[in-house]
All heavy atoms as TSV, in Angstrom:
chain	resi	resn	atom	element	x	y	z
A	1	MET	N	N	14.032	5.081	-14.196
A	1	MET	CA	C	13.617	5.951	-15.273
A	1	MET	C	C	14.098	7.354	-14.979
A	1	MET	O	O	13.797	7.913	-13.947
A	1	MET	CB	C	12.096	5.928	-15.426
A	1	MET	CG	C	11.612	4.614	-16.010
A	1	MET	SD	S	9.833	4.383	-16.138
A	1	MET	CE	C	9.217	5.962	-16.516
A	2	GLY	N	N	14.825	7.907	-15.897
A	2	GLY	CA	C	15.451	9.184	-15.695
A	2	GLY	C	C	14.508	10.364	-15.563
A	2	GLY	O	O	14.879	11.401	-15.056
A	3	ASN	N	N	13.278	10.245	-16.002
A	3	ASN	CA	C	12.388	11.396	-15.988
A	3	ASN	C	C	11.446	11.412	-14.792
A	3	ASN	O	O	10.507	12.182	-14.767
A	3	ASN	CB	C	11.581	11.464	-17.291
A	3	ASN	CG	C	10.677	10.265	-17.485
A	3	ASN	OD1	O	10.761	9.299	-16.752
A	3	ASN	ND2	N	9.827	10.325	-18.480
A	4	LEU	N	N	11.682	10.578	-13.776
A	4	LEU	CA	C	10.850	10.597	-12.585
A	4	LEU	C	C	11.271	11.741	-11.674
A	4	LEU	O	O	12.456	12.013	-11.528
A	4	LEU	CB	C	10.979	9.291	-11.805
A	4	LEU	CG	C	10.357	8.048	-12.405
A	4	LEU	CD1	C	10.645	6.855	-11.497
A	4	LEU	CD2	C	8.878	8.202	-12.586
A	5	PRO	N	N	10.289	12.393	-11.054
A	5	PRO	CA	C	10.645	13.412	-10.061
A	5	PRO	C	C	11.412	12.752	-8.917
A	5	PRO	O	O	11.189	11.577	-8.611
A	5	PRO	CB	C	9.283	13.926	-9.572
A	5	PRO	CG	C	8.295	13.485	-10.583
A	5	PRO	CD	C	8.859	12.269	-11.243
A	6	PRO	N	N	12.309	13.473	-8.253
A	6	PRO	CA	C	13.130	12.887	-7.197
A	6	PRO	C	C	12.310	12.290	-6.054
A	6	PRO	O	O	12.772	11.418	-5.362
A	6	PRO	CB	C	13.987	14.048	-6.701
A	6	PRO	CG	C	13.787	15.163	-7.632
A	6	PRO	CD	C	12.611	14.859	-8.509
A	7	SER	N	N	11.090	12.753	-5.848
A	7	SER	CA	C	10.283	12.287	-4.724
A	7	SER	C	C	9.609	10.946	-4.990
A	7	SER	O	O	9.013	10.373	-4.099
A	7	SER	CB	C	9.219	13.331	-4.379
A	7	SER	OG	O	8.353	13.504	-5.491
A	8	ARG	N	N	9.688	10.431	-6.211
A	8	ARG	CA	C	9.022	9.167	-6.539
A	8	ARG	C	C	10.016	8.020	-6.515
A	8	ARG	O	O	11.121	8.133	-7.020
A	8	ARG	CB	C	8.383	9.254	-7.926
A	8	ARG	CG	C	7.179	10.188	-7.917
A	8	ARG	CD	C	6.412	10.171	-9.172
A	8	ARG	NE	N	5.983	8.824	-9.542
A	8	ARG	CZ	C	5.365	8.558	-10.666
A	8	ARG	NH1	N	5.113	9.510	-11.521
A	8	ARG	NH2	N	5.004	7.326	-10.952
A	9	SER	N	N	9.589	6.913	-5.938
A	9	SER	CA	C	10.424	5.715	-5.910
A	9	SER	C	C	10.305	4.988	-7.239
A	9	SER	O	O	9.247	4.963	-7.850
A	9	SER	CB	C	9.974	4.786	-4.789
A	9	SER	OG	O	10.153	5.397	-3.543
A	10	SER	N	N	11.390	4.353	-7.640
A	10	SER	CA	C	11.348	3.568	-8.867
A	10	SER	C	C	10.660	2.234	-8.589
A	10	SER	O	O	10.532	1.800	-7.432
A	10	SER	CB	C	12.768	3.326	-9.379
A	10	SER	OG	O	13.453	2.432	-8.524
A	11	LEU	N	N	10.237	1.570	-9.630
A	11	LEU	CA	C	9.631	0.255	-9.493
A	11	LEU	C	C	10.632	-0.715	-8.862
A	11	LEU	O	O	10.268	-1.543	-8.030
A	11	LEU	CB	C	9.153	-0.250	-10.861
A	11	LEU	CG	C	8.344	-1.539	-10.876
A	11	LEU	CD1	C	7.076	-1.405	-10.044
A	11	LEU	CD2	C	7.996	-1.915	-12.311
A	12	ALA	N	N	11.898	-0.578	-9.231
A	12	ALA	CA	C	12.941	-1.425	-8.641
A	12	ALA	C	C	13.066	-1.173	-7.135
A	12	ALA	O	O	13.176	-2.117	-6.349
A	12	ALA	CB	C	14.277	-1.189	-9.343
A	13	ASP	N	N	13.041	0.090	-6.730
A	13	ASP	CA	C	13.116	0.420	-5.304
A	13	ASP	C	C	11.925	-0.152	-4.541
A	13	ASP	O	O	12.075	-0.698	-3.447
A	13	ASP	CB	C	13.158	1.937	-5.086
A	13	ASP	CG	C	14.443	2.581	-5.548
A	13	ASP	OD1	O	15.458	1.862	-5.695
A	13	ASP	OD2	O	14.433	3.807	-5.794
A	14	MET	N	N	10.742	-0.025	-5.127
A	14	MET	CA	C	9.540	-0.546	-4.467
A	14	MET	C	C	9.574	-2.069	-4.400
A	14	MET	O	O	9.119	-2.662	-3.412
A	14	MET	CB	C	8.285	-0.061	-5.183
A	14	MET	CG	C	8.047	1.431	-5.019
A	14	MET	SD	S	6.493	1.992	-5.724
A	14	MET	CE	C	6.921	2.068	-7.467
A	15	THR	N	N	10.125	-2.710	-5.423
A	15	THR	CA	C	10.221	-4.171	-5.442
A	15	THR	C	C	11.137	-4.671	-4.335
A	15	THR	O	O	10.773	-5.565	-3.565
A	15	THR	CB	C	10.739	-4.656	-6.814
A	15	THR	OG1	O	9.801	-4.258	-7.822
A	15	THR	CG2	C	10.904	-6.165	-6.845
A	16	THR	N	N	12.324	-4.088	-4.242
A	16	THR	CA	C	13.270	-4.554	-3.220
A	16	THR	C	C	12.775	-4.218	-1.809
A	16	THR	O	O	12.997	-4.990	-0.880
A	16	THR	CB	C	14.687	-4.007	-3.460
A	16	THR	OG1	O	14.651	-2.577	-3.536
A	16	THR	CG2	C	15.273	-4.575	-4.750
A	17	LYS	N	N	12.098	-3.099	-1.642
A	17	LYS	CA	C	11.528	-2.757	-0.325
A	17	LYS	C	C	10.434	-3.751	0.050
A	17	LYS	O	O	10.359	-4.218	1.192
A	17	LYS	CB	C	10.977	-1.326	-0.331
A	17	LYS	CG	C	10.351	-0.905	0.974
A	17	LYS	CD	C	11.349	-0.921	2.114
A	17	LYS	CE	C	10.707	-0.427	3.404
A	17	LYS	NZ	N	11.631	-0.456	4.518
A	18	ALA	N	N	9.590	-4.104	-0.912
A	18	ALA	CA	C	8.549	-5.098	-0.647
A	18	ALA	C	C	9.170	-6.429	-0.250
A	18	ALA	O	O	8.679	-7.115	0.657
A	18	ALA	CB	C	7.661	-5.270	-1.874
A	19	MET	N	N	10.259	-6.791	-0.902
A	19	MET	CA	C	10.958	-8.037	-0.553
A	19	MET	C	C	11.496	-7.974	0.873
A	19	MET	O	O	11.429	-8.968	1.610
A	19	MET	CB	C	12.077	-8.309	-1.550
A	19	MET	CG	C	11.572	-8.671	-2.932
A	19	MET	SD	S	12.888	-8.809	-4.160
A	19	MET	CE	C	13.622	-10.376	-3.660
A	20	ASP	N	N	12.018	-6.827	1.277
A	20	ASP	CA	C	12.509	-6.655	2.647
A	20	ASP	C	C	11.388	-6.889	3.657
A	20	ASP	O	O	11.565	-7.590	4.655
A	20	ASP	CB	C	13.078	-5.248	2.858
A	20	ASP	CG	C	14.387	-5.012	2.142
A	20	ASP	OD1	O	15.071	-5.997	1.784
A	20	ASP	OD2	O	14.725	-3.825	1.926
A	21	VAL	N	N	10.240	-6.283	3.393
A	21	VAL	CA	C	9.107	-6.385	4.316
A	21	VAL	C	C	8.546	-7.807	4.315
A	21	VAL	O	O	8.328	-8.402	5.379
A	21	VAL	CB	C	8.005	-5.360	3.939
A	21	VAL	CG1	C	6.748	-5.567	4.753
A	21	VAL	CG2	C	8.528	-3.925	4.112
A	22	LEU	N	N	8.319	-8.363	3.131
A	22	LEU	CA	C	7.692	-9.684	3.035
A	22	LEU	C	C	8.597	-10.813	3.508
A	22	LEU	O	O	8.117	-11.847	3.963
A	22	LEU	CB	C	7.247	-9.942	1.592
A	22	LEU	CG	C	6.124	-9.043	1.082
A	22	LEU	CD1	C	5.913	-9.250	-0.411
A	22	LEU	CD2	C	4.840	-9.299	1.860
A	23	SER	N	N	9.909	-10.631	3.409
A	23	SER	CA	C	10.834	-11.703	3.803
A	23	SER	C	C	10.806	-11.961	5.311
A	23	SER	O	O	11.339	-12.969	5.766
A	23	SER	CB	C	12.250	-11.375	3.350
A	23	SER	OG	O	12.754	-10.249	4.049
A	24	LYS	N	N	10.178	-11.104	6.064
A	24	LYS	CA	C	10.064	-11.303	7.514
A	24	LYS	C	C	9.062	-12.408	7.858
A	24	LYS	O	O	9.037	-12.891	8.980
A	24	LYS	CB	C	9.668	-9.998	8.195
A	24	LYS	CG	C	10.740	-8.919	8.073
A	24	LYS	CD	C	10.298	-7.611	8.665
A	24	LYS	CE	C	11.386	-6.558	8.420
A	24	LYS	NZ	N	10.989	-5.242	8.875
A	25	ASN	N	N	8.249	-12.812	6.882
A	25	ASN	CA	C	7.266	-13.867	7.097
A	25	ASN	C	C	7.977	-15.225	7.031
A	25	ASN	O	O	8.542	-15.583	5.995
A	25	ASN	CB	C	6.172	-13.785	6.040
A	25	ASN	CG	C	5.053	-14.782	6.260
A	25	ASN	OD1	O	5.218	-15.792	6.928
A	25	ASN	ND2	N	3.903	-14.482	5.704
A	26	SER	N	N	7.934	-15.965	8.107
A	26	SER	CA	C	8.639	-17.250	8.161
A	26	SER	C	C	8.054	-18.292	7.208
A	26	SER	O	O	8.716	-19.286	6.895
A	26	SER	CB	C	8.625	-17.796	9.589
A	26	SER	OG	O	7.280	-18.054	9.997
A	27	LYS	N	N	6.845	-18.081	6.734
A	27	LYS	CA	C	6.213	-19.032	5.809
A	27	LYS	C	C	6.540	-18.724	4.349
A	27	LYS	O	O	6.068	-19.408	3.458
A	27	LYS	CB	C	4.698	-19.018	5.998
A	27	LYS	CG	C	4.255	-19.526	7.355
A	27	LYS	CD	C	2.756	-19.530	7.460
A	27	LYS	CE	C	2.333	-20.039	8.821
A	27	LYS	NZ	N	0.868	-20.064	8.934
A	28	GLY	N	N	7.320	-17.682	4.124
A	28	GLY	CA	C	7.651	-17.288	2.754
A	28	GLY	C	C	6.676	-16.246	2.232
A	28	GLY	O	O	5.825	-15.746	2.977
A	29	TYR	N	N	6.800	-15.933	0.968
A	29	TYR	CA	C	5.926	-14.915	0.390
A	29	TYR	C	C	5.858	-15.053	-1.118
A	29	TYR	O	O	6.670	-15.734	-1.741
A	29	TYR	CB	C	6.395	-13.507	0.758
A	29	TYR	CG	C	7.762	-13.133	0.211
A	29	TYR	CD1	C	7.881	-12.500	-1.018
A	29	TYR	CD2	C	8.923	-13.396	0.928
A	29	TYR	CE1	C	9.136	-12.152	-1.520
A	29	TYR	CE2	C	10.168	-13.052	0.441
A	29	TYR	CZ	C	10.262	-12.422	-0.790
A	29	TYR	OH	O	11.495	-12.079	-1.290
A	30	PHE	N	N	4.872	-14.405	-1.685
A	30	PHE	CA	C	4.703	-14.291	-3.125
A	30	PHE	C	C	4.610	-12.803	-3.423
A	30	PHE	O	O	3.855	-12.092	-2.761
A	30	PHE	CB	C	3.420	-14.995	-3.586
A	30	PHE	CG	C	3.100	-14.748	-5.038
A	30	PHE	CD1	C	3.688	-15.512	-6.026
A	30	PHE	CD2	C	2.225	-13.739	-5.413
A	30	PHE	CE1	C	3.413	-15.290	-7.366
A	30	PHE	CE2	C	1.942	-13.503	-6.746
A	30	PHE	CZ	C	2.537	-14.284	-7.719
A	31	LEU	N	N	5.369	-12.351	-4.385
A	31	LEU	CA	C	5.339	-10.939	-4.766
A	31	LEU	C	C	5.115	-10.845	-6.262
A	31	LEU	O	O	5.849	-11.440	-7.049
A	31	LEU	CB	C	6.656	-10.243	-4.398
A	31	LEU	CG	C	6.818	-8.787	-4.847
A	31	LEU	CD1	C	5.779	-7.893	-4.173
A	31	LEU	CD2	C	8.231	-8.304	-4.549
A	32	MET	N	N	4.083	-10.119	-6.648
A	32	MET	CA	C	3.834	-9.869	-8.067
A	32	MET	C	C	4.223	-8.425	-8.353
A	32	MET	O	O	3.766	-7.506	-7.667
A	32	MET	CB	C	2.352	-10.076	-8.394
A	32	MET	CG	C	2.058	-9.944	-9.876
A	32	MET	SD	S	0.358	-10.358	-10.232
A	32	MET	CE	C	-0.200	-8.784	-10.836
A	33	VAL	N	N	5.066	-8.231	-9.326
A	33	VAL	CA	C	5.540	-6.898	-9.692
A	33	VAL	C	C	4.907	-6.518	-11.020
A	33	VAL	O	O	4.920	-7.295	-11.970
A	33	VAL	CB	C	7.085	-6.873	-9.810
A	33	VAL	CG1	C	7.568	-5.505	-10.267
A	33	VAL	CG2	C	7.719	-7.266	-8.495
A	34	GLU	N	N	4.346	-5.324	-11.058
A	34	GLU	CA	C	3.676	-4.871	-12.272
A	34	GLU	C	C	3.906	-3.376	-12.446
A	34	GLU	O	O	3.835	-2.618	-11.487
A	34	GLU	CB	C	2.172	-5.147	-12.153
A	34	GLU	CG	C	1.367	-4.682	-13.325
A	34	GLU	CD	C	-0.122	-4.924	-13.139
A	34	GLU	OE1	O	-0.591	-4.978	-11.993
A	34	GLU	OE2	O	-0.813	-5.043	-14.163
A	35	GLY	N	N	4.186	-2.975	-13.666
A	35	GLY	CA	C	4.279	-1.559	-13.993
A	35	GLY	C	C	2.947	-1.117	-14.605
A	35	GLY	O	O	2.545	-1.636	-15.643
A	36	GLY	N	N	2.260	-0.221	-13.965
A	36	GLY	CA	C	0.922	0.147	-14.399
A	36	GLY	C	C	0.855	1.147	-15.538
A	36	GLY	O	O	-0.168	1.269	-16.212
A	37	ARG	N	N	1.942	1.856	-15.793
A	37	ARG	CA	C	1.874	2.907	-16.815
A	37	ARG	C	C	2.027	2.380	-18.236
A	37	ARG	O	O	1.692	3.069	-19.184
A	37	ARG	CB	C	2.923	3.980	-16.530
A	37	ARG	CG	C	2.576	4.765	-15.263
A	37	ARG	CD	C	3.611	5.787	-14.960
A	37	ARG	NE	N	4.824	5.054	-14.589
A	37	ARG	CZ	C	6.016	5.594	-14.489
A	37	ARG	NH1	N	6.178	6.856	-14.716
A	37	ARG	NH2	N	7.056	4.870	-14.148
A	38	ILE	N	N	2.521	1.151	-18.383
A	38	ILE	CA	C	2.697	0.629	-19.740
A	38	ILE	C	C	1.350	0.503	-20.445
A	38	ILE	O	O	1.230	0.767	-21.635
A	38	ILE	CB	C	3.464	-0.709	-19.748
A	38	ILE	CG1	C	3.851	-1.070	-21.181
A	38	ILE	CG2	C	2.670	-1.813	-19.069
A	38	ILE	CD1	C	4.829	-2.220	-21.283
A	39	ASP	N	N	0.325	0.120	-19.692
A	39	ASP	CA	C	-1.012	-0.016	-20.278
A	39	ASP	C	C	-1.507	1.334	-20.798
A	39	ASP	O	O	-2.025	1.430	-21.910
A	39	ASP	CB	C	-1.981	-0.578	-19.244
A	39	ASP	CG	C	-3.341	-0.891	-19.842
A	39	ASP	OD1	O	-3.366	-1.563	-20.897
A	39	ASP	OD2	O	-4.351	-0.474	-19.268
A	40	HIS	N	N	-1.321	2.376	-20.021
A	40	HIS	CA	C	-1.732	3.719	-20.457
A	40	HIS	C	C	-0.944	4.145	-21.694
A	40	HIS	O	O	-1.509	4.698	-22.639
A	40	HIS	CB	C	-1.520	4.743	-19.342
A	40	HIS	CG	C	-2.352	4.485	-18.137
A	40	HIS	ND1	N	-2.014	4.965	-16.901
A	40	HIS	CD2	C	-3.504	3.795	-17.962
A	40	HIS	CE1	C	-2.913	4.587	-16.024
A	40	HIS	NE2	N	-3.824	3.866	-16.643
A	41	ALA	N	N	0.347	3.886	-21.678
A	41	ALA	CA	C	1.197	4.285	-22.801
A	41	ALA	C	C	0.782	3.574	-24.085
A	41	ALA	O	O	0.765	4.178	-25.160
A	41	ALA	CB	C	2.663	3.984	-22.493
A	42	LEU	N	N	0.445	2.310	-23.985
A	42	LEU	CA	C	0.052	1.579	-25.187
A	42	LEU	C	C	-1.319	2.015	-25.693
A	42	LEU	O	O	-1.558	2.040	-26.900
A	42	LEU	CB	C	0.097	0.078	-24.927
A	42	LEU	CG	C	1.524	-0.459	-24.712
A	42	LEU	CD1	C	1.481	-1.914	-24.278
A	42	LEU	CD2	C	2.371	-0.293	-25.959
A	43	HIS	N	N	-2.207	2.383	-24.775
A	43	HIS	CA	C	-3.509	2.913	-25.213
A	43	HIS	C	C	-3.333	4.261	-25.922
A	43	HIS	O	O	-4.062	4.571	-26.855
A	43	HIS	CB	C	-4.473	3.060	-24.033
A	43	HIS	CG	C	-5.078	1.775	-23.604
A	43	HIS	ND1	N	-6.034	1.114	-24.334
A	43	HIS	CD2	C	-4.848	1.005	-22.515
A	43	HIS	CE1	C	-6.379	0.002	-23.718
A	43	HIS	NE2	N	-5.655	-0.089	-22.611
A	44	GLU	N	N	-2.354	5.030	-25.462
A	44	GLU	CA	C	-2.058	6.324	-26.093
A	44	GLU	C	C	-1.204	6.159	-27.349
A	44	GLU	O	O	-0.951	7.128	-28.045
A	44	GLU	CB	C	-1.262	7.214	-25.121
A	44	GLU	CG	C	-1.965	7.601	-23.867
A	44	GLU	CD	C	-1.034	8.297	-22.882
A	44	GLU	OE1	O	0.186	8.403	-23.131
A	44	GLU	OE2	O	-1.543	8.750	-21.841
A	45	THR	N	N	-0.736	4.957	-27.589
A	45	THR	CA	C	0.244	4.657	-28.641
A	45	THR	C	C	1.482	5.547	-28.517
A	45	THR	O	O	1.965	6.126	-29.477
A	45	THR	CB	C	-0.343	4.736	-30.064
A	45	THR	OG1	O	-0.790	6.054	-30.318
A	45	THR	CG2	C	-1.458	3.731	-30.271
A	46	THR	N	N	1.971	5.640	-27.286
A	46	THR	CA	C	3.176	6.399	-26.986
A	46	THR	C	C	4.308	5.406	-26.745
A	46	THR	O	O	4.507	4.914	-25.634
A	46	THR	CB	C	2.965	7.283	-25.742
A	46	THR	OG1	O	1.751	8.008	-25.893
A	46	THR	CG2	C	4.111	8.254	-25.563
A	47	ALA	N	N	5.041	5.090	-27.792
A	47	ALA	CA	C	6.078	4.061	-27.723
A	47	ALA	C	C	7.158	4.399	-26.706
A	47	ALA	O	O	7.635	3.513	-25.982
A	47	ALA	CB	C	6.697	3.853	-29.098
A	48	LYS	N	N	7.563	5.649	-26.623
A	48	LYS	CA	C	8.638	6.027	-25.700
A	48	LYS	C	C	8.243	5.712	-24.258
A	48	LYS	O	O	9.026	5.132	-23.507
A	48	LYS	CB	C	8.977	7.513	-25.850
A	48	LYS	CG	C	10.094	7.959	-24.923
A	48	LYS	CD	C	10.432	9.419	-25.105
A	48	LYS	CE	C	11.528	9.837	-24.137
A	48	LYS	NZ	N	11.872	11.240	-24.264
A	49	LYS	N	N	7.023	6.062	-23.874
A	49	LYS	CA	C	6.566	5.788	-22.507
A	49	LYS	C	C	6.469	4.284	-22.251
A	49	LYS	O	O	6.820	3.801	-21.179
A	49	LYS	CB	C	5.202	6.431	-22.251
A	49	LYS	CG	C	5.235	7.934	-22.130
A	49	LYS	CD	C	3.833	8.460	-21.866
A	49	LYS	CE	C	3.797	9.970	-21.846
A	49	LYS	NZ	N	2.420	10.474	-21.647
A	50	ALA	N	N	6.008	3.551	-23.254
A	50	ALA	CA	C	5.895	2.092	-23.114
A	50	ALA	C	C	7.278	1.468	-22.933
A	50	ALA	O	O	7.456	0.574	-22.098
A	50	ALA	CB	C	5.183	1.493	-24.323
A	51	LEU	N	N	8.245	1.929	-23.690
A	51	LEU	CA	C	9.601	1.402	-23.565
A	51	LEU	C	C	10.227	1.775	-22.230
A	51	LEU	O	O	10.936	0.974	-21.619
A	51	LEU	CB	C	10.473	1.884	-24.715
A	51	LEU	CG	C	10.159	1.243	-26.072
A	51	LEU	CD1	C	10.933	1.944	-27.183
A	51	LEU	CD2	C	10.471	-0.237	-26.052
A	52	GLN	N	N	9.962	2.988	-21.757
A	52	GLN	CA	C	10.493	3.399	-20.458
A	52	GLN	C	C	9.935	2.510	-19.351
A	52	GLN	O	O	10.664	2.100	-18.442
A	52	GLN	CB	C	10.154	4.863	-20.177
A	52	GLN	CG	C	10.951	5.839	-21.008
A	52	GLN	CD	C	10.469	7.265	-20.861
A	52	GLN	OE1	O	9.289	7.517	-20.584
A	52	GLN	NE2	N	11.373	8.210	-21.057
A	53	ASP	N	N	8.637	2.204	-19.429
A	53	ASP	CA	C	8.035	1.358	-18.412
A	53	ASP	C	C	8.540	-0.078	-18.523
A	53	ASP	O	O	8.720	-0.760	-17.517
A	53	ASP	CB	C	6.509	1.405	-18.509
A	53	ASP	CG	C	5.848	1.204	-17.158
A	53	ASP	OD1	O	6.336	1.782	-16.173
A	53	ASP	OD2	O	4.859	0.445	-17.091
A	54	THR	N	N	8.809	-0.538	-19.736
A	54	THR	CA	C	9.375	-1.872	-19.934
A	54	THR	C	C	10.766	-1.950	-19.310
A	54	THR	O	O	11.105	-2.937	-18.636
A	54	THR	CB	C	9.444	-2.225	-21.434
A	54	THR	OG1	O	8.115	-2.187	-21.969
A	54	THR	CG2	C	10.049	-3.585	-21.664
A	55	LEU	N	N	11.562	-0.921	-19.492
A	55	LEU	CA	C	12.902	-0.887	-18.886
A	55	LEU	C	C	12.816	-0.828	-17.359
A	55	LEU	O	O	13.616	-1.464	-16.662
A	55	LEU	CB	C	13.708	0.294	-19.421
A	55	LEU	CG	C	14.128	0.189	-20.880
A	55	LEU	CD1	C	14.768	1.489	-21.351
A	55	LEU	CD2	C	15.075	-0.982	-21.080
A	56	ALA	N	N	11.864	-0.070	-16.844
A	56	ALA	CA	C	11.686	0.006	-15.394
A	56	ALA	C	C	11.310	-1.361	-14.831
A	56	ALA	O	O	11.807	-1.779	-13.778
A	56	ALA	CB	C	10.615	1.038	-15.043
A	57	PHE	N	N	10.445	-2.078	-15.541
A	57	PHE	CA	C	10.055	-3.428	-15.116
A	57	PHE	C	C	11.261	-4.366	-15.164
A	57	PHE	O	O	11.504	-5.138	-14.239
A	57	PHE	CB	C	8.927	-3.942	-16.014
A	57	PHE	CG	C	8.463	-5.323	-15.663
A	57	PHE	CD1	C	7.704	-5.546	-14.526
A	57	PHE	CD2	C	8.786	-6.393	-16.464
A	57	PHE	CE1	C	7.274	-6.827	-14.189
A	57	PHE	CE2	C	8.364	-7.672	-16.144
A	57	PHE	CZ	C	7.609	-7.891	-14.998
A	58	ASP	N	N	12.032	-4.279	-16.229
A	58	ASP	CA	C	13.225	-5.103	-16.370
A	58	ASP	C	C	14.202	-4.845	-15.226
A	58	ASP	O	O	14.761	-5.784	-14.644
A	58	ASP	CB	C	13.882	-4.829	-17.724
A	58	ASP	CG	C	15.037	-5.767	-18.022
A	58	ASP	OD1	O	14.817	-6.990	-18.055
A	58	ASP	OD2	O	16.157	-5.264	-18.218
A	59	ASN	N	N	14.398	-3.588	-14.881
A	59	ASN	CA	C	15.290	-3.233	-13.768
A	59	ASN	C	C	14.756	-3.759	-12.438
A	59	ASN	O	O	15.529	-4.208	-11.585
A	59	ASN	CB	C	15.492	-1.721	-13.694
A	59	ASN	CG	C	16.360	-1.204	-14.807
A	59	ASN	OD1	O	17.201	-1.908	-15.329
A	59	ASN	ND2	N	16.142	0.046	-15.195
A	60	ALA	N	N	13.439	-3.699	-12.257
A	60	ALA	CA	C	12.848	-4.200	-11.010
A	60	ALA	C	C	13.056	-5.693	-10.863
A	60	ALA	O	O	13.419	-6.180	-9.785
A	60	ALA	CB	C	11.348	-3.867	-10.976
A	61	ILE	N	N	12.870	-6.433	-11.957
A	61	ILE	CA	C	13.067	-7.885	-11.908
A	61	ILE	C	C	14.547	-8.208	-11.668
A	61	ILE	O	O	14.890	-9.066	-10.853
A	61	ILE	CB	C	12.555	-8.552	-13.199
A	61	ILE	CG1	C	11.046	-8.308	-13.359
A	61	ILE	CG2	C	12.881	-10.041	-13.218
A	61	ILE	CD1	C	10.196	-8.784	-12.202
A	62	LYS	N	N	15.422	-7.477	-12.358
A	62	LYS	CA	C	16.868	-7.685	-12.178
A	62	LYS	C	C	17.270	-7.435	-10.728
A	62	LYS	O	O	17.980	-8.248	-10.117
A	62	LYS	CB	C	17.665	-6.772	-13.100
A	62	LYS	CG	C	19.167	-6.915	-12.959
A	62	LYS	CD	C	19.898	-5.825	-13.744
A	62	LYS	CE	C	21.363	-5.795	-13.451
A	62	LYS	NZ	N	21.710	-5.492	-12.060
A	63	ASP	N	N	16.815	-6.327	-10.164
A	63	ASP	CA	C	17.166	-6.016	-8.776
A	63	ASP	C	C	16.596	-7.038	-7.811
A	63	ASP	O	O	17.232	-7.389	-6.812
A	63	ASP	CB	C	16.696	-4.605	-8.405
A	63	ASP	CG	C	17.545	-3.512	-9.016
A	63	ASP	OD1	O	18.488	-3.834	-9.759
A	63	ASP	OD2	O	17.255	-2.331	-8.766
A	64	GLY	N	N	15.371	-7.510	-8.091
A	64	GLY	CA	C	14.774	-8.546	-7.249
A	64	GLY	C	C	15.570	-9.832	-7.284
A	64	GLY	O	O	15.816	-10.461	-6.241
A	65	ILE	N	N	15.985	-10.245	-8.462
A	65	ILE	CA	C	16.789	-11.462	-8.598
A	65	ILE	C	C	18.139	-11.285	-7.914
A	65	ILE	O	O	18.616	-12.171	-7.204
A	65	ILE	CB	C	16.955	-11.851	-10.073
A	65	ILE	CG1	C	15.603	-12.334	-10.636
A	65	ILE	CG2	C	18.025	-12.921	-10.256
A	65	ILE	CD1	C	15.580	-12.517	-12.131
A	66	ASP	N	N	18.758	-10.121	-8.108
A	66	ASP	CA	C	20.046	-9.833	-7.449
A	66	ASP	C	C	19.910	-9.905	-5.936
A	66	ASP	O	O	20.804	-10.375	-5.242
A	66	ASP	CB	C	20.582	-8.476	-7.865
A	66	ASP	CG	C	21.084	-8.430	-9.298
A	66	ASP	OD1	O	21.232	-9.512	-9.928
A	66	ASP	OD2	O	21.299	-7.314	-9.824
A	67	LYS	N	N	18.795	-9.415	-5.420
A	67	LYS	CA	C	18.570	-9.418	-3.979
A	67	LYS	C	C	18.441	-10.847	-3.446
A	67	LYS	O	O	18.876	-11.144	-2.351
A	67	LYS	CB	C	17.319	-8.607	-3.637
A	67	LYS	CG	C	17.115	-8.398	-2.156
A	67	LYS	CD	C	16.012	-7.390	-1.958
A	67	LYS	CE	C	15.919	-6.967	-0.514
A	67	LYS	NZ	N	17.095	-6.287	-0.028
A	68	LEU	N	N	17.871	-11.734	-4.242
A	68	LEU	CA	C	17.745	-13.128	-3.821
A	68	LEU	C	C	19.069	-13.857	-3.828
A	68	LEU	O	O	19.267	-14.799	-3.057
A	68	LEU	CB	C	16.764	-13.870	-4.744
A	68	LEU	CG	C	15.298	-13.505	-4.589
A	68	LEU	CD1	C	14.472	-14.213	-5.667
A	68	LEU	CD2	C	14.787	-13.860	-3.201
A	69	ASP	N	N	19.969	-13.464	-4.705
A	69	ASP	CA	C	21.260	-14.153	-4.827
A	69	ASP	C	C	22.215	-13.796	-3.746
A	69	ASP	O	O	22.378	-13.254	-2.923
A	69	ASP	CB	C	21.930	-13.852	-6.168
A	69	ASP	CG	C	21.202	-14.526	-7.321
A	69	ASP	OD1	O	20.476	-15.488	-7.082
A	69	ASP	OD2	O	21.377	-14.064	-8.454
């Protein structure tokens, strides 16, 4: 998301980092990825924020799948 301050990690960055950490478990892992701001945006009826969070989630899933391949 282009409007994040430089000090904040993207959902995609956090997803791939979590995969790095969890993949060290020899028994495997389960990772649930969720964008928490979409709920706030929809309660505010702020479509732009909801769409931005949807795109961030889409990017996180894409990066996670790419990392597995």
